[in-house]
C-alpha positions as CSV (number, residue, x, y, z in Angstrom):
1,Q,1.4,6.5,19.0
2,V,1.1,5.0,15.5
3,S,-0.8,7.0,12.8
4,L,-1.3,6.1,9.1
5,E,-3.0,8.6,6.8
6,E,-3.9,7.8,3.2
7,S,-5.1,10.1,0.5
8,G,-5.1,9.8,-3.3
9,G,-8.4,7.7,-3.7
10,G,-10.9,8.5,-6.0
11,S,-12.8,7.4,-9.1
12,V,-11.5,6.8,-12.5
13,Q,-12.2,4.9,-15.9
14,S,-10.9,1.3,-16.5
15,G,-7.3,1.8,-18.1
16,G,-6.9,4.9,-16.0
17,S,-4.2,5.7,-13.0
18,L,-4.1,6.8,-9.7
19,R,-1.4,7.4,-7.0
20,L,-2.1,6.8,-3.4
21,S,-0.2,8.3,-0.5
22,C,0.4,7.5,3.3
23,T,2.0,9.5,5.8
24,A,3.3,7.4,8.7
25,S,4.3,8.8,12.2
26,G,4.9,6.8,15.2
27,S,7.7,4.7,13.5
28,P,10.7,3.0,15.0
29,A,14.2,4.6,14.4
30,R,15.3,1.5,12.5
31,A,13.7,-0.1,9.1
32,Y,10.4,-1.3,9.1
33,C,7.7,-2.7,6.5
34,L,5.3,-0.4,5.2
35,G,2.6,-1.7,2.5
36,W,-0.8,-1.4,1.0
37,F,-3.8,-3.6,1.7
38,R,-7.5,-3.5,-0.1
39,Q,-10.7,-4.8,0.8
40,A,-13.5,-5.1,-2.0
41,P,-16.9,-5.2,-0.8
42,A,-18.0,-8.8,0.4
43,K,-14.7,-10.1,0.0
44,E,-11.5,-10.6,2.4
45,R,-8.8,-8.1,2.7
46,E,-5.8,-8.7,0.7
47,G,-2.0,-7.6,0.5
48,V,-1.3,-5.6,-2.4
49,A,2.2,-4.6,-2.1
50,A,5.0,-4.0,0.8
51,M,8.6,-2.4,1.4
52,Y,11.1,-2.2,3.6
53,V,11.9,1.6,4.5
54,G,14.4,3.0,6.5
55,T,17.0,0.9,5.4
56,G,19.4,3.4,3.4
57,Y,19.4,1.4,0.3
58,T,16.8,0.6,-2.3
59,A,14.9,-2.1,-0.8
60,P,13.2,-5.1,-2.6
61,T,9.5,-4.5,-3.0
62,Y,6.8,-7.0,-3.2
63,Y,3.5,-7.4,-4.9
64,A,0.4,-9.5,-5.2
65,D,0.0,-11.4,-8.4
66,S,-2.7,-9.8,-9.6
67,V,-1.2,-6.1,-9.6
68,K,2.4,-6.8,-10.6
69,G,3.2,-4.9,-13.7
70,R,0.7,-2.2,-13.0
71,F,1.1,-1.2,-9.5
72,T,4.6,0.3,-8.0
73,I,5.2,0.9,-4.5
74,S,7.8,3.4,-3.5
75,Y,8.8,5.8,-0.5
76,D,10.2,9.1,-0.2
77,N,12.3,9.6,2.5
78,A,12.6,13.1,2.7
79,K,8.8,13.5,2.8
80,N,8.2,10.4,4.8
81,T,5.6,9.3,2.6
82,L,4.6,5.8,0.8
83,Y,3.0,5.7,-2.4
84,L,1.0,3.3,-4.4
85,Q,1.2,4.2,-8.1
86,M,-1.4,2.4,-9.9
87,S,-1.7,1.9,-13.4
88,S,-4.0,0.1,-16.1
89,L,-6.5,0.0,-13.5
90,K,-9.2,-2.7,-13.9
91,P,-12.8,-2.6,-12.2
92,E,-11.6,-5.7,-10.0
93,D,-9.2,-3.1,-8.3
94,T,-12.2,-1.4,-7.0
95,A,-11.7,-1.5,-3.3
96,M,-10.9,0.2,-0.1
97,Y,-7.1,0.7,0.3
98,Y,-5.4,0.8,3.4
99,C,-1.8,1.8,4.3
100,A,-0.2,-0.8,6.6
101,A,2.9,-0.8,9.0
102,D,4.6,-3.4,10.7
103,W,7.4,-2.5,13.2
104,V,8.4,-6.1,14.3
105,N,7.9,-8.7,11.6
106,P,10.3,-9.2,8.4
107,C,8.9,-7.6,5.3
108,G,8.3,-10.1,2.3
109,T,5.7,-11.8,0.2
110,I,4.4,-13.6,3.4
111,T,3.7,-10.0,4.8
112,L,0.9,-9.8,2.0
113,K,-0.7,-12.7,3.3
114,R,-0.1,-12.5,6.8
115,G,-1.0,-9.0,7.5
116,M,0.5,-6.2,9.4
117,D,0.1,-5.0,12.8
118,Y,-1.3,-1.4,11.8
119,L,-3.9,-0.2,9.2
120,G,-4.9,3.4,8.5
121,K,-8.4,4.4,8.1
122,G,-8.3,3.8,4.1
123,T,-9.0,5.7,1.1
124,L,-11.8,4.5,-1.5
125,V,-10.6,3.6,-5.0
126,T,-13.5,3.2,-7.8
127,I,-12.8,1.7,-11.2
128,S,-15.7,2.0,-13.9
129,S,-15.8,-0.1,-16.9
């Protein structure tokens, strides 16, 4: 059974930082794709960042153009935890952020457009100007 649990959301002012965390269970015993998606009110869900985990090497990371240079995705193997470090936050970053997982499909830029098979319940990020 797949379980994705996010934490770390909150409210900060524009220019501030937040770090989101996600613990995943039910993953296969091989490399797979983890990532973050977000959905703002009255907008479609969009991919934010993705990466392979369980590879045994430093995997490439993929980002939406809107967050490149500001957000960093990472994974702690010892803690089995995915992170999204968000800096220089803007009001337009306000959204529900979802941890996502895909056990089957390749991980890449296309993942951010295609979506992933599993989503967590989300954590709310609110940025005030």
